N, CA and C atoms as a LAMMPS dump frame, in Angstrom:
ITEM: TIMESTEP
0
ITEM: NUMBER OF ATOMS
471
ITEM: BOX BOUNDS ff ff ff
-5.0000000000000000e+02 5.0000000000000000e+02
-5.0000000000000000e+02 5.0000000000000000e+02
-5.0000000000000000e+02 5.0000000000000000e+02
ITEM: ATOMS id mol type element x y z
1 1 1 N 417.557 376.649 -204.806
2 1 2 C 418.26 375.786 -205.728
3 1 3 C 419.017 374.691 -204.975
4 2 1 N 419.615 375.077 -203.875
5 2 2 C 420.372 374.123 -203.059
6 2 3 C 419.447 373.05 -202.487
7 3 1 N 418.28 373.411 -202.057
8 3 2 C 417.316 372.452 -201.505
9 3 3 C 416.857 371.492 -202.608
10 4 1 N 416.619 372.022 -203.786
11 4 2 C 416.205 371.189 -204.911
12 4 3 C 417.293 370.172 -205.262
13 5 1 N 418.533 370.619 -205.294
14 5 2 C 419.652 369.731 -205.577
15 5 3 C 419.771 368.642 -204.501
16 6 1 N 419.637 368.999 -203.252
17 6 2 C 419.725 368.045 -202.142
18 6 3 C 418.619 367.001 -202.253
19 7 1 N 417.397 367.454 -202.551
20 7 2 C 416.28 366.511 -202.681
21 7 3 C 416.494 365.555 -203.856
22 8 1 N 416.992 366.088 -204.932
23 8 2 C 417.267 365.267 -206.104
24 8 3 C 418.35 364.221 -205.791
25 9 1 N 419.397 364.656 -205.118
26 9 2 C 420.473 363.737 -204.739
27 9 3 C 419.943 362.634 -203.821
28 10 1 N 419.167 362.996 -202.819
29 10 2 C 418.604 362.02 -201.873
30 10 3 C 417.697 361.037 -202.62
31 11 1 N 416.879 361.537 -203.53
32 11 2 C 415.978 360.665 -204.292
33 11 3 C 416.775 359.673 -205.141
34 12 1 N 417.814 360.154 -205.81
35 12 2 C 418.646 359.261 -206.618
36 12 3 C 419.385 358.237 -205.761
37 13 1 N 419.867 358.677 -204.622
38 13 2 C 420.591 357.786 -203.712
39 13 3 C 419.702 356.633 -203.25
40 14 1 N 418.484 356.954 -202.805
41 14 2 C 417.585 355.912 -202.315
42 14 3 C 417.052 355.039 -203.446
43 15 1 N 416.923 355.578 -204.634
44 15 2 C 416.526 354.763 -205.792
45 15 3 C 417.607 353.741 -206.109
46 16 1 N 418.85 354.19 -206.045
47 16 2 C 419.965 353.271 -206.301
48 16 3 C 420.02 352.182 -205.244
49 17 1 N 419.786 352.532 -203.995
50 17 2 C 419.772 351.529 -202.917
51 17 3 C 418.677 350.505 -203.131
52 18 1 N 417.542 350.938 -203.609
53 18 2 C 416.418 350.027 -203.833
54 18 3 C 416.743 349.014 -204.926
55 19 1 N 417.588 349.386 -205.871
56 19 2 C 417.937 348.48 -206.971
57 19 3 C 419.037 347.49 -206.619
58 20 1 N 419.772 347.723 -205.563
59 20 2 C 420.893 346.844 -205.21
60 20 3 C 420.497 345.385 -205.013
61 21 1 N 419.417 345.059 -204.26
62 21 2 C 419.071 343.637 -204.102
63 21 3 C 418.78 342.947 -205.429
64 22 1 N 418.1 343.64 -206.345
65 22 2 C 417.805 343.043 -207.653
66 22 3 C 419.088 342.807 -208.436
67 23 1 N 420.021 343.756 -208.367
68 23 2 C 421.301 343.609 -209.051
69 23 3 C 422.092 342.441 -208.473
70 24 1 N 422.115 342.339 -207.145
71 24 2 C 422.842 341.25 -206.488
72 24 3 C 422.244 339.901 -206.865
73 25 1 N 420.922 339.81 -206.941
74 25 2 C 420.263 338.562 -207.313
75 25 3 C 420.611 338.198 -208.753
76 26 1 N 420.608 339.197 -209.646
77 26 2 C 420.953 338.932 -211.043
78 26 3 C 422.383 338.435 -211.151
79 27 1 N 423.301 339.019 -210.4
80 27 2 C 424.693 338.579 -210.404
81 27 3 C 424.799 337.136 -209.942
82 28 1 N 424.068 336.81 -208.876
83 28 2 C 424.129 335.468 -208.297
84 28 3 C 423.61 334.426 -209.286
85 29 1 N 422.506 334.708 -209.957
86 29 2 C 421.902 333.723 -210.843
87 29 3 C 422.68 333.553 -212.144
88 30 1 N 423.559 334.492 -212.482
89 30 2 C 424.315 334.395 -213.711
90 30 3 C 425.575 333.548 -213.571
91 31 1 N 425.913 333.126 -212.358
92 31 2 C 427.086 332.286 -212.175
93 31 3 C 426.839 330.948 -212.862
94 32 1 N 427.806 330.454 -213.604
95 32 2 C 427.602 329.206 -214.322
96 32 3 C 427.497 328.02 -213.364
97 33 1 N 426.582 327.129 -213.666
98 33 2 C 426.404 325.904 -212.904
99 33 3 C 427.24 324.819 -213.561
100 34 1 N 427.82 323.931 -212.737
101 34 2 C 428.541 322.804 -213.29
102 34 3 C 427.553 321.798 -213.855
103 35 1 N 428.042 320.9 -214.681
104 35 2 C 427.163 319.86 -215.212
105 35 3 C 426.798 318.895 -214.102
106 36 1 N 425.6 318.363 -214.172
107 36 2 C 425.139 317.423 -213.157
108 36 3 C 425.847 316.08 -213.319
109 37 1 N 425.81 315.278 -212.258
110 37 2 C 426.419 313.95 -212.322
111 37 3 C 425.699 313.104 -213.362
112 38 1 N 424.393 313.26 -213.466
113 38 2 C 423.622 312.498 -214.445
114 38 3 C 424.12 312.785 -215.862
115 39 1 N 424.44 314.052 -216.148
116 39 2 C 424.953 314.424 -217.465
117 39 3 C 426.346 313.848 -217.716
118 40 1 N 427.157 313.78 -216.665
119 40 2 C 428.544 313.33 -216.802
120 40 3 C 428.73 311.835 -216.548
121 41 1 N 427.67 311.156 -216.147
122 41 2 C 427.756 309.743 -215.752
123 41 3 C 428.343 308.874 -216.861
124 42 1 N 429.112 307.88 -216.431
125 42 2 C 429.691 306.909 -217.354
126 42 3 C 428.565 306.063 -217.94
127 43 1 N 428.361 306.171 -219.223
128 43 2 C 427.241 305.469 -219.881
129 43 3 C 427.522 303.988 -220.09
130 44 1 N 428.794 303.622 -220.132
131 44 2 C 429.155 302.236 -220.445
132 44 3 C 429.553 301.433 -219.211
133 45 1 N 429.289 301.972 -218.022
134 45 2 C 429.66 301.264 -216.794
135 45 3 C 428.419 300.977 -215.954
136 46 1 N 428.527 299.929 -215.133
137 46 2 C 427.449 299.595 -214.201
138 46 3 C 428.066 299.335 -212.834
139 47 1 N 427.237 299.449 -211.815
140 47 2 C 427.705 299.151 -210.47
141 47 3 C 427.857 297.643 -210.315
142 48 1 N 428.945 297.227 -209.681
143 48 2 C 429.15 295.812 -209.393
144 48 3 C 428.102 295.365 -208.379
145 49 1 N 427.865 294.083 -208.342
146 49 2 C 426.886 293.512 -207.409
147 49 3 C 427.598 292.573 -206.459
148 50 1 N 427.05 292.474 -205.252
149 50 2 C 427.625 291.602 -204.234
150 50 3 C 426.486 290.92 -203.495
151 51 1 N 426.689 289.68 -203.13
152 51 2 C 425.662 288.898 -202.444
153 51 3 C 425.494 289.366 -201.001
154 52 1 N 424.262 289.422 -200.552
155 52 2 C 423.978 289.824 -199.167
156 52 3 C 424.539 288.813 -198.171
157 53 1 N 424.831 287.603 -198.64
158 53 2 C 425.376 286.587 -197.745
159 53 3 C 426.91 286.596 -197.697
160 54 1 N 427.543 287.492 -198.439
161 54 2 C 429.005 287.528 -198.441
162 54 3 C 429.533 288.035 -197.099
163 55 1 N 430.724 287.573 -196.744
164 55 2 C 431.338 287.988 -195.481
165 55 3 C 431.554 289.499 -195.427
166 56 1 N 431.895 290.086 -196.567
167 56 2 C 432.144 291.525 -196.595
168 56 3 C 430.884 292.317 -196.207
169 57 1 N 429.747 291.883 -196.695
170 57 2 C 428.485 292.549 -196.357
171 57 3 C 428.138 292.291 -194.889
172 58 1 N 428.329 291.065 -194.45
173 58 2 C 428.003 290.719 -193.06
174 58 3 C 428.862 291.492 -192.06
175 59 1 N 430.118 291.755 -192.413
176 59 2 C 431.033 292.464 -191.503
177 59 3 C 430.902 293.989 -191.594
178 60 1 N 430.235 294.479 -192.625
179 60 2 C 430.121 295.93 -192.831
180 60 3 C 429.281 296.564 -191.723
181 61 1 N 429.648 297.78 -191.368
182 61 2 C 428.875 298.541 -190.382
183 61 3 C 427.621 299.102 -191.041
184 62 1 N 426.515 299.135 -190.306
185 62 2 C 425.322 299.791 -190.861
186 62 3 C 425.578 301.298 -191.01
187 63 1 N 425.041 301.89 -192.039
188 63 2 C 425.227 303.325 -192.256
189 63 3 C 424.599 304.155 -191.137
190 64 1 N 423.733 303.55 -190.349
191 64 2 C 423.09 304.262 -189.241
192 64 3 C 423.909 304.224 -187.954
193 65 1 N 425.028 303.512 -187.959
194 65 2 C 425.867 303.415 -186.757
195 65 3 C 426.873 304.573 -186.745
196 66 1 N 426.384 305.75 -186.369
197 66 2 C 427.224 306.949 -186.385
198 66 3 C 428.359 306.888 -185.371
199 67 1 N 428.124 306.268 -184.238
200 67 2 C 429.164 306.19 -183.207
201 67 3 C 430.402 305.47 -183.747
202 68 1 N 430.201 304.341 -184.417
203 68 2 C 431.318 303.594 -184.987
204 68 3 C 431.909 304.324 -186.196
205 69 1 N 431.066 304.966 -186.975
206 69 2 C 431.557 305.724 -188.135
207 69 3 C 432.487 306.845 -187.678
208 70 1 N 432.138 307.521 -186.585
209 70 2 C 432.98 308.613 -186.078
210 70 3 C 434.339 308.1 -185.606
211 71 1 N 434.383 306.87 -185.116
212 71 2 C 435.658 306.28 -184.687
213 71 3 C 436.586 306.013 -185.877
214 72 1 N 436.001 305.927 -187.067
215 72 2 C 436.782 305.616 -188.273
216 72 3 C 437.225 306.856 -189.051
217 73 1 N 436.934 308.044 -188.539
218 73 2 C 437.324 309.266 -189.25
219 73 3 C 438.836 309.263 -189.47
220 74 1 N 439.221 309.481 -190.729
221 74 2 C 440.628 309.451 -191.12
222 74 3 C 441.087 308.086 -191.578
223 75 1 N 440.212 307.091 -191.479
224 75 2 C 440.547 305.719 -191.883
225 75 3 C 439.573 305.25 -192.951
226 76 1 N 439.857 304.081 -193.506
227 76 2 C 438.957 303.471 -194.479
228 76 3 C 437.895 302.67 -193.736
229 77 1 N 436.668 302.773 -194.214
230 77 2 C 435.564 302.037 -193.604
231 77 3 C 434.722 301.347 -194.659
232 78 1 N 433.96 300.352 -194.211
233 78 2 C 433.037 299.622 -195.081
234 78 3 C 431.673 299.651 -194.41
235 79 1 N 430.659 300.111 -195.143
236 79 2 C 429.324 300.298 -194.594
237 79 3 C 428.291 299.717 -195.538
238 80 1 N 427.143 299.363 -194.973
239 80 2 C 426.035 298.865 -195.77
240 80 3 C 424.756 299.599 -195.347
241 81 1 N 423.946 299.941 -196.348
242 81 2 C 422.69 300.623 -196.068
243 81 3 C 421.892 300.829 -197.342
244 82 1 N 420.649 301.25 -197.162
245 82 2 C 419.765 301.508 -198.289
246 82 3 C 419.717 303.004 -198.558
247 83 1 N 419.923 303.377 -199.808
248 83 2 C 419.945 304.79 -200.192
249 83 3 C 418.525 305.35 -200.102
250 84 1 N 418.359 306.309 -199.22
251 84 2 C 417.076 306.975 -199.028
252 84 3 C 416.891 308.104 -200.04
253 85 1 N 417.97 308.838 -200.297
254 85 2 C 417.884 309.992 -201.181
255 85 3 C 419.239 310.244 -201.837
256 86 1 N 419.21 310.652 -203.097
257 86 2 C 420.403 311.091 -203.809
258 86 3 C 420.236 312.603 -203.965
259 87 1 N 421.099 313.353 -203.287
260 87 2 C 420.935 314.805 -203.197
261 87 3 C 422.1 315.531 -203.854
262 88 1 N 421.766 316.51 -204.699
263 88 2 C 422.784 317.348 -205.332
264 88 3 C 422.511 318.796 -204.956
265 89 1 N 423.349 319.389 -204.106
266 89 2 C 423.168 320.808 -203.773
267 89 3 C 423.373 321.692 -205.005
268 90 1 N 422.889 322.92 -204.931
269 90 2 C 423.047 323.88 -206.031
270 90 3 C 424.52 323.992 -206.411
271 91 1 N 424.769 324.102 -207.675
272 91 2 C 426.137 324.251 -208.162
273 91 3 C 426.727 322.97 -208.716
274 92 1 N 426.109 321.826 -208.403
275 92 2 C 426.576 320.532 -208.916
276 92 3 C 428.036 320.245 -208.584
277 93 1 N 428.473 320.589 -207.39
278 93 2 C 429.864 320.321 -207.009
279 93 3 C 430.015 319.014 -206.259
280 94 1 N 428.915 318.437 -205.827
281 94 2 C 428.951 317.211 -205.037
282 94 3 C 427.597 316.508 -205.143
283 95 1 N 427.616 315.184 -204.997
284 95 2 C 426.392 314.393 -204.86
285 95 3 C 426.49 313.696 -203.515
286 96 1 N 425.403 313.75 -202.752
287 96 2 C 425.367 313.122 -201.434
288 96 3 C 424.362 311.979 -201.436
289 97 1 N 424.79 310.841 -200.924
290 97 2 C 423.896 309.699 -200.749
291 97 3 C 423.455 309.695 -199.295
292 98 1 N 422.163 309.868 -199.072
293 98 2 C 421.615 309.88 -197.715
294 98 3 C 421.009 308.516 -197.419
295 99 1 N 421.21 308.047 -196.189
296 99 2 C 420.766 306.713 -195.795
297 99 3 C 419.692 306.744 -194.715
298 100 1 N 419.07 307.906 -194.515
299 100 2 C 417.961 308.053 -193.569
300 100 3 C 417.146 309.261 -194.004
301 101 1 N 415.859 309.265 -193.656
302 101 2 C 415.024 310.424 -193.993
303 101 3 C 415.614 311.684 -193.391
304 102 1 N 416.079 311.585 -192.149
305 102 2 C 416.804 312.685 -191.52
306 102 3 C 418.284 312.368 -191.714
307 103 1 N 418.904 313.021 -192.683
308 103 2 C 420.281 312.696 -193.064
309 103 3 C 421.272 312.782 -191.905
310 104 1 N 420.929 313.506 -190.861
311 104 2 C 421.844 313.663 -189.725
312 104 3 C 421.919 312.406 -188.858
313 105 1 N 421.065 311.437 -189.113
314 105 2 C 421.048 310.227 -188.292
315 105 3 C 421.773 309.052 -188.944
316 106 1 N 422.466 309.308 -190.047
317 106 2 C 423.187 308.229 -190.735
318 106 3 C 424.415 308.801 -191.446
319 107 1 N 425.31 307.907 -191.756
320 107 2 C 426.483 308.241 -192.555
321 107 3 C 426.033 308.818 -193.897
322 108 1 N 426.826 309.685 -194.486
323 108 2 C 426.529 310.248 -195.8
324 108 3 C 427.622 309.795 -196.765
325 109 1 N 427.22 309.354 -197.938
326 109 2 C 428.17 309.034 -199.004
327 109 3 C 428.388 310.28 -199.843
328 110 1 N 429.649 310.635 -200.093
329 110 2 C 429.951 311.871 -200.818
330 110 3 C 430.766 311.577 -202.068
331 111 1 N 430.262 312.093 -203.205
332 111 2 C 430.968 311.987 -204.477
333 111 3 C 431.182 313.409 -204.975
334 112 1 N 432.439 313.817 -205.116
335 112 2 C 432.742 315.173 -205.576
336 112 3 C 432.752 315.218 -207.098
337 113 1 N 432.543 316.418 -207.641
338 113 2 C 432.388 316.611 -209.086
339 113 3 C 433.522 316.011 -209.903
340 114 1 N 434.731 316.06 -209.387
341 114 2 C 435.863 315.523 -210.15
342 114 3 C 435.744 314.019 -210.392
343 115 1 N 434.858 313.349 -209.638
344 115 2 C 434.671 311.899 -209.778
345 115 3 C 433.335 311.531 -210.425
346 116 1 N 432.531 312.518 -210.842
347 116 2 C 431.206 312.243 -211.409
348 116 3 C 431.268 311.257 -212.569
349 117 1 N 432.22 311.419 -213.478
350 117 2 C 432.274 310.599 -214.686
351 117 3 C 432.737 309.167 -214.415
352 118 1 N 433.236 308.901 -213.223
353 118 2 C 433.695 307.554 -212.866
354 118 3 C 432.505 306.612 -212.676
355 119 1 N 431.372 307.177 -212.252
356 119 2 C 430.209 306.38 -211.854
357 119 3 C 429.096 306.423 -212.901
358 120 1 N 428.291 305.345 -212.955
359 120 2 C 427.038 305.43 -213.712
360 120 3 C 426.128 306.451 -213.008
361 121 1 N 424.978 306.696 -213.539
362 121 2 C 424.025 307.652 -212.964
363 121 3 C 423.719 307.272 -211.511
364 122 1 N 424.13 308.133 -210.592
365 122 2 C 423.955 307.847 -209.159
366 122 3 C 422.497 307.871 -208.721
367 123 1 N 421.631 308.535 -209.479
368 123 2 C 420.219 308.571 -209.081
369 123 3 C 419.576 307.183 -209.15
370 124 1 N 420.192 306.26 -209.885
371 124 2 C 419.655 304.897 -209.979
372 124 3 C 419.818 304.123 -208.667
373 125 1 N 420.582 304.677 -207.731
374 125 2 C 420.814 303.983 -206.455
375 125 3 C 419.69 304.187 -205.443
376 126 1 N 418.808 305.143 -205.695
377 126 2 C 417.746 305.418 -204.725
378 126 3 C 416.919 304.157 -204.477
379 127 1 N 416.762 303.815 -203.193
380 127 2 C 415.986 302.644 -202.8
381 127 3 C 416.766 301.341 -202.831
382 128 1 N 418.013 301.384 -203.252
383 128 2 C 418.833 300.165 -203.337
384 128 3 C 419.74 300.032 -202.119
385 129 1 N 419.939 298.784 -201.716
386 129 2 C 420.885 298.485 -200.651
387 129 3 C 422.271 298.428 -201.281
388 130 1 N 423.222 299.147 -200.675
389 130 2 C 424.562 299.224 -201.247
390 130 3 C 425.628 298.968 -200.189
391 131 1 N 426.785 298.542 -200.663
392 131 2 C 427.976 298.388 -199.835
393 131 3 C 428.93 299.495 -200.26
394 132 1 N 429.373 300.283 -199.293
395 132 2 C 430.268 301.41 -199.563
396 132 3 C 431.613 301.165 -198.923
397 133 1 N 432.668 301.542 -199.609
398 133 2 C 433.993 301.484 -198.997
399 133 3 C 434.768 302.724 -199.414
400 134 1 N 435.442 303.328 -198.425
401 134 2 C 436.213 304.523 -198.704
402 134 3 C 436.675 305.179 -197.429
403 135 1 N 437.334 306.301 -197.583
404 135 2 C 437.857 307.042 -196.441
405 135 3 C 436.718 307.784 -195.748
406 136 1 N 436.677 307.66 -194.435
407 136 2 C 435.668 308.347 -193.634
408 136 3 C 436.252 309.697 -193.206
409 137 1 N 435.481 310.759 -193.447
410 137 2 C 435.919 312.113 -193.101
411 137 3 C 434.845 312.78 -192.246
412 138 1 N 435.25 313.837 -191.57
413 138 2 C 434.322 314.615 -190.748
414 138 3 C 433.922 315.863 -191.515
415 139 1 N 432.619 316.098 -191.618
416 139 2 C 432.123 317.336 -192.212
417 139 3 C 431.174 317.984 -191.212
418 140 1 N 431.68 318.979 -190.517
419 140 2 C 430.899 319.718 -189.513
420 140 3 C 430.267 318.776 -188.491
421 141 1 N 431.055 317.822 -188.022
422 141 2 C 430.575 316.892 -187
423 141 3 C 429.826 315.685 -187.538
424 142 1 N 429.603 315.614 -188.824
425 142 2 C 428.876 314.511 -189.454
426 142 3 C 429.858 313.635 -190.227
427 143 1 N 429.879 312.316 -189.957
428 143 2 C 430.782 311.46 -190.737
429 143 3 C 430.27 311.268 -192.168
430 144 1 N 431.205 311.356 -193.099
431 144 2 C 430.917 311.107 -194.506
432 144 3 C 431.937 310.112 -195.03
433 145 1 N 431.539 309.358 -196.022
434 145 2 C 432.472 308.443 -196.664
435 145 3 C 432.708 308.946 -198.085
436 146 1 N 433.977 309.161 -198.407
437 146 2 C 434.341 309.663 -199.729
438 146 3 C 434.358 308.505 -200.717
439 147 1 N 433.602 308.656 -201.789
440 147 2 C 433.484 307.617 -202.804
441 147 3 C 434.125 308.145 -204.086
442 148 1 N 435.228 307.521 -204.476
443 148 2 C 436.019 308.067 -205.584
444 148 3 C 436.218 307.1 -206.742
445 149 1 N 435.984 305.807 -206.519
446 149 2 C 436.187 304.808 -207.57
447 149 3 C 434.919 303.993 -207.755
448 150 1 N 434.767 303.419 -208.927
449 150 2 C 433.564 302.65 -209.227
450 150 3 C 433.352 301.503 -208.243
451 151 1 N 434.437 300.863 -207.813
452 151 2 C 434.273 299.724 -206.896
453 151 3 C 434.019 300.162 -205.443
454 152 1 N 433.94 301.455 -205.184
455 152 2 C 433.624 301.905 -203.819
456 152 3 C 432.132 301.843 -203.53
457 153 1 N 431.315 301.573 -204.555
458 153 2 C 429.862 301.387 -204.396
459 153 3 C 429.486 300.086 -205.082
460 154 1 N 428.897 299.169 -204.322
461 154 2 C 428.413 297.916 -204.91
462 154 3 C 426.976 297.682 -204.461
463 155 1 N 426.169 297.204 -205.354
464 155 2 C 424.762 296.926 -205.043
465 155 3 C 424.667 295.564 -204.382
466 156 1 N 423.969 295.521 -203.243
467 156 2 C 423.793 294.273 -202.492
468 156 3 C 422.531 293.572 -202.984
469 157 1 N 422.707 292.3 -203.335
470 157 2 C 421.551 291.487 -203.826
471 157 3 C 421.213 290.387 -202.864
């Protein structure tokens, strides 16, 4: 009887262990996702435009100049570049504007969820040349520019 009880206990124990990964996955997928920036985008606003011949654009640092961007960490910077990709990680807590196919080779524009409704749909920026202005911060050794107001992104024409 004791052997039967031990075998039954061991079988139940290992069955429960086998179910743990499925339970953990179900828990993870049930976490609520925030609304996307596209859903929260300001419908009645548009990005301002600026001439490519303006002094502000001419003086702006290229988004690919990481050495100069790193020198501006903690300060306000002005950069110009073409948006390669608009990326939203899982959870919709941030939107990242990438300015190179390999995002590690260029400055990243960062818009946090609390500012999503300030901007029109950010996905419309893909392939467009833009002028960015904002505070430059360090994220794991990579410079990012925080974009918090509508005038911090302007389309260059």
